[in-house]
C-alpha positions in Angstrom: 208.7 52.1 87.1 208.6 53.5 83.6 211.9 54.2 81.9 212.5 57.4 80.1 210.7 56.3 77.0 208.3 53.5 78.1 205.6 56.0 78.7 205.3 56.6 75.0 203.6 53.2 74.5 200.9 54.3 77.0 200.4 57.8 75.8 197.0 59.2 74.8 198.6 60.8 71.8 200.3 57.7 70.3 197.7 57.4 67.6 197.3 61.1 67.0 198.8 63.2 64.2 202.2 64.3 65.6 201.8 67.7 63.7 198.9 68.5 66.1 201.5 68.7 68.9 203.9 70.9 67.0 201.9 74.0 65.9 203.6 76.8 64.0 203.5 79.8 66.3 201.2 80.5 69.2 198.5 82.7 67.6 195.8 82.3 65.0 195.1 78.7 63.9 197.9 77.5 66.2 195.7 78.4 69.3 193.1 75.9 68.3 195.8 73.3 67.5 197.4 73.8 71.0 194.0 73.5 72.7 193.3 70.2 70.9 196.7 68.9 71.8 196.3 70.0 75.5 192.9 68.3 75.6 194.4 65.0 74.5 197.1 65.4 77.2 194.4 66.0 79.8 193.1 62.5 79.3 196.6 60.9 79.4 197.7 58.6 82.1 201.4 59.3 81.5 201.2 63.0 81.3 203.7 63.5 84.1 206.3 61.2 82.5 205.9 63.0 79.2 206.5 66.4 80.9 209.5 64.9 82.8 210.9 63.6 79.5 210.5 67.1 77.9 212.3 68.7 80.9 215.1 66.2 80.9 215.7 66.3 77.2 215.1 70.1 76.8 212.3 69.8 74.3 211.7 73.4 73.3 209.0 73.0 70.6 205.6 71.5 70.8 203.1 70.5 73.5 204.5 68.0 76.0 202.7 66.8 79.2 199.8 69.1 78.5 201.9 72.3 78.3 202.6 74.5 75.3 206.1 75.9 74.8 205.8 79.1 76.9 204.2 77.5 79.9 206.7 74.6 79.7 209.7 76.9 79.5 208.6 78.6 82.7 208.0 75.3 84.5 211.4 74.0 83.3 213.2 77.0 84.7 211.6 76.2 88.1 212.4 72.5 87.7 216.1 73.3 86.9 216.3 75.6 89.9 214.8 72.9 92.2 217.3 70.4 90.9 220.3 72.7 91.5 219.0 73.5 95.0 218.6 69.8 95.8 222.2 69.0 94.5 223.6 71.8 96.6 221.8 70.5 99.7 223.2 67.0 99.3 
């Protein structure tokens, strides 16, 4: 099983320019940048681990696990609600 950070060594983005994954804004040129980053994530074997890391460490900026900031925020809210529900059930 991968640890919280082992997935980074296997990531499709490890040799990419990190700036690609942290666009300024979400309109104009940033749209193309986000699409390129998401495309790299689409071919990544550790995409789920990356997304999980972003959720667990509350990464607010950038593209993580194939999701831009707004999409990831919505998913994280659901993820947090599921975790709370699971804790209450146990």
